[in-house]
C-alpha positions in Angstrom: -24.9 -5.7 -0.7 -26.8 -9.0 -1.2 -27.8 -11.3 1.6 -25.5 -14.1 0.3 -22.1 -14.8 1.7 -19.7 -11.8 1.8 -17.2 -11.5 -1.1 -13.9 -13.1 -0.4 -11.0 -10.8 -1.2 -7.3 -11.5 -1.0 -4.9 -8.6 -0.2 -1.2 -9.3 -1.1 1.1 -6.6 0.1 4.6 -6.8 1.8 4.1 -3.4 3.4 2.4 -4.3 6.8 0.7 -0.9 7.2 -0.9 -1.0 3.8 -2.0 -4.6 4.3 -3.5 -4.0 7.7 -5.4 -1.0 6.6 -6.8 -2.7 3.5 -7.9 -5.8 5.3 -9.5 -3.7 8.1 -11.3 -1.4 5.7 -12.5 -4.3 3.5 -13.9 -5.9 6.6 -15.8 -2.8 7.6 -17.2 -2.6 4.0 -18.7 -6.1 4.5 -16.0 -8.3 2.9 -14.2 -11.4 4.1 -10.7 -10.2 3.5 -7.4 -12.2 4.0 -4.0 -10.5 4.0 -0.7 -12.1 2.9 2.8 -10.6 2.7 4.2 -12.3 -0.4 3.4 -13.6 -3.9 4.0 -17.2 -2.8 1.6 -16.8 0.1 -0.9 -15.4 -2.4 -0.6 -18.5 -4.5 -1.1 -20.7 -1.4 -4.2 -18.7 -0.3 -5.7 -19.0 -3.7 -5.2 -22.7 -3.7 -7.2 -23.0 -0.5 -10.3 -21.1 -1.3 -12.3 -19.6 -4.1 -11.8 -15.8 -4.2 -13.9 -13.1 -5.7 -11.3 -10.3 -6.0 -7.6 -9.9 -5.7 -5.7 -6.8 -4.5 -2.1 -7.4 -5.5 0.9 -5.2 -4.7 2.8 -4.5 -7.9 6.2 -4.9 -6.3 7.0 -7.6 -3.8 10.4 -9.3 -3.3 9.4 -12.7 -4.6 6.5 -12.3 -7.0 4.5 -9.3 -8.0 2.8 -7.6 -10.9 2.5 -9.5 -14.2 4.5 -12.5 -12.9 2.2 -13.1 -9.9 -1.0 -12.7 -11.9 0.4 -15.1 -14.5 1.1 -17.7 -11.9 -2.3 -17.3 -10.3 -4.0 -17.8 -13.6 -1.9 -21.0 -14.2 -3.0 -22.3 -10.8 -6.7 -21.8 -11.8 -7.5 -18.6 -9.9 -9.9 -16.6 -12.2 -10.9 -13.8 -9.8 -10.5 -10.3 -11.2 -7.2 -8.7 -10.1 -6.5 -5.1 -9.1 -2.9 -3.9 -8.9 -1.9 -1.6 -6.1 1.3 0.4 -5.9 2.9 3.5 -4.3 3.4 4.9 -7.8 1.6 4.2 -11.1 2.5 6.0 -14.3 0.8 5.6 -17.7 3.3 3.0 -19.1 3.0 0.9 -15.9 -0.7 1.0 -16.0 -0.6 -0.1 -19.6 1.7 -3.0 -18.8 -0.6 -4.1 -15.9 -3.7 -4.0 -18.2 -1.9 -6.0 -20.8 -1.0 -8.6 -18.1 -4.7 -9.0 -17.3 -5.3 -6.6 -14.4 -8.8 -5.1 -14.5 -7.7 -2.0 -12.6 -4.8 -0.3 -10.8 -4.9 1.9 -7.7 -2.2 4.2 -6.1 -1.7 3.8 -2.4 -2.9 5.1 -0.1 -6.3 3.8 -1.1 -8.9 5.6 1.0 -12.1 4.0 2.2 -14.2 5.8 -0.4 -11.8 4.8 -3.2 -12.0 1.2 -2.0 -15.8 1.3 -2.0 -15.6 2.6 -5.6 -13.4 -0.2 -6.6 -15.8 -2.8 -5.0 -18.7 -1.1 -6.8 -16.9 -1.3 -10.2 -15.6 -4.9 -9.9 -18.1 -6.6 -7.6 -21.4 -5.1 -8.8 -23.2 -8.3 -7.7 -22.4 -7.4 -4.1 -22.0 -3.6 -4.2 -23.8 -0.8 -5.8 -21.5 1.0 -8.3 -20.3 4.4 -7.0 -21.1 7.2 -9.3 -19.1 10.4 -9.5 -16.2 8.7 -7.6 -12.7 7.9 -8.8 -11.1 4.7 -7.6 -7.6 6.2 -7.9 -7.5 9.8 -6.7 -4.1 11.5 -7.2 -1.8 12.0 -4.3 -0.2 15.3 -3.7 3.5 16.0 -3.6 5.1 17.6 -0.6 7.2 20.7 -0.2 10.6 21.0 1.4 11.4 19.0 4.6 12.0 22.2 6.5 8.4 23.2 6.0 6.9 19.8 6.7 5.4 18.5 9.9 6.5 15.1 11.2 2.9 14.0 11.5 0.0 15.3 9.4 -3.1 14.1 11.1 -5.7 15.6 8.7 -4.2 13.9 5.7 -3.7 10.6 7.5 -7.3 10.6 8.8 -8.6 11.3 5.3 -6.7 8.3 4.0 -8.2 5.9 6.6 -11.8 7.2 6.4 -11.6 9.5 9.5 -11.1 6.6 11.9 -8.7 7.7 14.7 -8.5 4.2 16.2 -7.5 2.7 12.9 -4.9 5.5 12.4 -3.4 4.9 15.9 -3.1 1.2 15.2 -1.4 1.8 11.8 1.0 4.3 13.4 1.9 1.8 16.1 2.6 -0.8 13.6 4.6 1.6 11.5 6.6 2.8 14.6 7.6 -0.8 15.2 8.8 -1.3 11.6 10.8 1.9 11.7 12.5 0.9 15.0 13.4 -2.5 13.5 14.8 -1.0 10.2 16.6 2.0 11.7 19.8 0.2 12.6 19.9 -1.4 9.1 19.4 1.6 6.9 23.1 2.7 6.8 24.3 -0.7 5.6 21.5 -1.9 3.3 22.6 -2.7 -0.2 21.2 -0.2 -2.7 18.7 -2.7 -4.3 17.3 -3.7 -0.9 17.1 -0.1 0.2 15.2 0.8 -2.9 12.6 -1.9 -2.3 12.1 -0.8 1.3 11.8 2.8 0.3 9.1 1.8 -2.2 7.1 0.2 0.6 7.9 2.9 3.0 6.3 5.6 0.9 2.9 3.9 1.0 3.1 3.6 4.8 4.1 7.2 5.1 1.0 8.3 3.2 -1.3 6.2 5.3 0.2 7.4 8.5 0.7 11.1 7.5 4.5 11.1 8.2 5.2 13.9 5.8 8.9 14.7 6.5 9.8 11.0 6.3 8.0 10.6 3.0 10.0 13.5 1.6 13.3 12.1 2.8 12.4 8.7 1.3 11.5 10.3 -2.1 14.8 12.2 -2.2 16.9 9.1 -1.3 15.2 7.1 -4.0 16.1 9.9 -6.5 19.7 9.9 -5.4 20.3 6.1 -5.1 22.0 6.1 -8.5 24.2 9.0 -7.5 25.8 9.9 -4.3 23.8 8.3 -1.5 25.6 9.7 1.6 23.7 12.9 2.3 20.3 11.6 1.4 20.7 8.4 3.5 21.8 10.6 6.5 18.7 12.7 6.0 16.5 9.6 6.0 18.0 8.3 9.2 17.4 11.6 10.9 13.8 11.6 9.7 13.3 8.0 10.8 14.4 8.8 14.4 12.3 11.9 14.6 9.3 10.1 13.2 9.5 7.2 15.6 9.6 9.7 18.5 6.6 11.6 17.1 4.6 8.4 16.5 5.3 7.2 20.1 4.3 10.5 21.6 1.2 10.9 19.4 
């Protein structure tokens, strides 16, 4: 990296675990990273300082994806933008590229993948990473009966092997789950769907395998009968909170 000022990077993500990890990892890579939890906050942050790169969550309650980038461009922010999301299929990638995003990455974004993104889009600061993919595929899990509550190896891999970072993320995640647990049974389907989307990214960062599977199943069943899947999610939330607090 050059001896000039560190690159200024904005992370916009309404999932607190994802945002905390990305801001921490970017700082360790030598960047001046700022995290915000909404599209409106991203607009405000861009109005206050000149940024070199944007990491923008594709789905946020107020502004996200193409809409957020369009508003940022209207406000005069010209920094290259990378979309992040818990899921990115080919049509979504094409839509994001058409909207002006220079890249897209599926969460969780590991430290090596993050370094590769910096090398690709901030070459004036970082040496491009060869033989490295910025968006490595994430695996699918098996049945909940075969899954552990906490998968330490997978979680450590996603946070660059830093156990202290993993413990901090798991503590934050435990607090969110405890806050959300009483609300899950009564959340309207649209709000529940948005939370499940964010939840899946946190699960992958924290290695909460069984909870991830329950969240994926409930998302699939939201348009059908929701009772059994919602009960399964509630059970997984309670068990995961206990495992996170004991870990």
